[in-house]
Structure formats: structure tokens, C-alpha cells
C-alpha positions as CSV (number, residue, x, y, z in Angstrom):
1,M,-56.3,27.3,28.2
2,S,-54.0,27.3,25.3
3,I,-55.2,26.1,21.5
4,L,-53.0,23.2,21.5
5,L,-55.2,21.7,24.9
6,K,-58.6,23.3,22.7
7,Q,-58.2,21.5,20.6
8,T,-57.4,17.9,21.8
9,I,-60.0,18.4,23.7
10,S,-62.7,18.9,21.0
11,K,-61.1,15.9,18.6
12,A,-61.3,13.6,21.6
13,G,-65.2,14.8,21.6
14,Y,-65.4,14.9,18.1
15,Y,-64.2,10.9,18.2
16,E,-66.2,9.9,21.0
17,E,-69.5,11.6,19.2
18,R,-68.8,9.4,16.2
19,E,-68.0,6.0,18.1
20,P,-72.2,4.9,18.1
21,E,-71.8,6.4,14.0
22,A,-68.1,3.3,13.4
23,Q,-71.1,0.8,15.9
24,F,-74.0,1.5,13.1
25,F,-71.6,1.0,10.1
26,K,-69.8,-2.0,11.8
27,E,-73.6,-3.7,12.3
28,K,-74.3,-3.0,8.8
29,M,-71.0,-4.7,7.5
30,N,-71.5,-7.1,9.8
31,I,-75.1,-8.0,8.0
32,M,-74.1,-7.6,4.3
33,N,-70.9,-10.7,4.9
34,Q,-73.5,-12.4,6.1
35,Y,-75.8,-11.7,3.2
36,R,-72.9,-12.2,1.1
37,K,-72.1,-15.9,2.6
38,E,-76.3,-17.1,2.2
39,N,-75.4,-16.0,-1.1
40,H,-78.3,-13.3,0.0
41,L,-79.3,-10.4,-2.1
42,C,-75.8,-10.9,-4.3
43,D,-75.6,-9.5,-7.2
44,V,-72.7,-11.1,-9.1
45,V,-70.7,-13.6,-9.4
46,L,-66.9,-13.5,-9.2
47,L,-65.4,-16.8,-11.4
48,I,-61.9,-16.9,-10.6
49,G,-60.4,-20.0,-11.8
50,D,-62.4,-22.9,-11.5
51,R,-64.0,-21.0,-8.6
52,E,-67.5,-19.0,-8.2
53,F,-68.2,-16.3,-5.2
54,P,-71.1,-14.4,-4.8
55,A,-70.5,-11.2,-3.8
56,H,-72.5,-7.8,-4.2
57,R,-71.7,-5.4,-6.4
58,A,-72.0,-2.1,-4.3
59,I,-69.4,-4.2,-2.0
60,L,-66.5,-4.3,-4.7
61,S,-67.0,-1.1,-5.8
62,A,-67.1,0.6,-3.0
63,S,-63.6,-1.3,-1.5
64,S,-62.1,-0.9,-4.8
65,K,-61.4,1.5,-7.9
66,F,-60.3,-1.6,-10.1
67,F,-64.5,-2.7,-9.4
68,E,-65.8,0.7,-9.0
69,G,-64.3,1.2,-12.7
70,L,-65.4,-2.0,-14.2
71,F,-69.0,-1.8,-13.2
72,A,-69.9,1.9,-13.3
73,S,-68.3,1.6,-17.4
74,H,-69.7,0.8,-20.6
75,M,-67.6,-3.3,-21.2
76,K,-70.6,-6.1,-21.2
77,E,-69.3,-7.0,-16.9
78,A,-70.9,-3.7,-16.1
79,T,-73.9,-6.4,-16.6
80,E,-73.3,-9.1,-16.2
81,Q,-74.2,-11.7,-13.9
82,K,-71.1,-13.4,-14.0
83,V,-67.7,-12.2,-14.7
84,F,-64.3,-13.6,-14.6
85,Y,-61.7,-11.8,-13.1
86,N,-58.5,-12.7,-14.2
87,K,-56.7,-8.9,-13.9
88,T,-53.2,-11.1,-13.6
89,A,-52.3,-14.2,-15.5
90,S,-52.4,-15.6,-12.2
91,V,-55.0,-15.6,-9.2
92,N,-54.9,-17.1,-5.7
93,I,-56.9,-16.2,-3.8
94,D,-58.5,-18.1,-0.7
95,M,-61.9,-16.9,1.4
96,C,-60.0,-14.9,3.8
97,D,-58.7,-12.6,0.8
98,L,-62.0,-12.2,-0.3
99,R,-64.3,-11.3,2.8
100,T,-61.4,-9.3,2.9
101,V,-62.4,-7.8,-0.3
102,V,-66.3,-7.9,0.3
103,W,-65.7,-7.1,4.0
104,G,-65.2,-3.2,2.4
105,G,-66.8,-1.0,5.0
106,Q,-63.5,-2.8,7.2
107,Y,-60.3,-2.3,5.1
108,V,-59.6,-0.5,2.0
109,I,-58.3,-2.0,-0.6
């Protein structure tokens, strides 16, 4: 059997073996998203313009280097309950965009 064929079989087995693990993490991220929708266990509120978005610091940090740096810093935002998010002069965001950020396990930002 050629080395290339062995590697192909090995890779296929690896990914098949990891499928239950991927499903586990997908289920957990769905639970975290439901928590966010219900404002359950949220530990920060993002203030964007005149709107408020409850969120989980851990999910935001895992999804974004910006939030990871912000929440791991010695800046006041690291411990405040409400954080003003004004990274640009104008921020247009809707629930679909926020879901993408908060649902960090599914998307890399």
C-alpha cells in the first residue's frame, strides 16, 4: 500500500473519529446561544448606539482577539457590567451579526 493511500485512510479515520466530538461542541454552543437569548448567565452587556446586547465574556473572547484583549486587560471595561462598543465611528449591527460574534464556536472572526 502506498504511503499516500495510508495517509488518506489515516486522515479519513481521524475525521470520522472526531465527528462525535464536533457534534458535542456544536450542541454546547447551541446551549450557550440559548442562554444568551434568555439573558441567562450573561456577564456583560454590549452597548452599541442606543441598543443593548447581553453576552458572555468567554464566548466573545474566544471569538475575537479584540474582546480577548479587552477583557484580559487592566482597562475598566475588563470588569464593568456594561461595555460601550464603538470600535469605529459608526457601527451597524443586527441580531444576525451579533449571533455570529456570540456563537463563536461556529465562526472565527
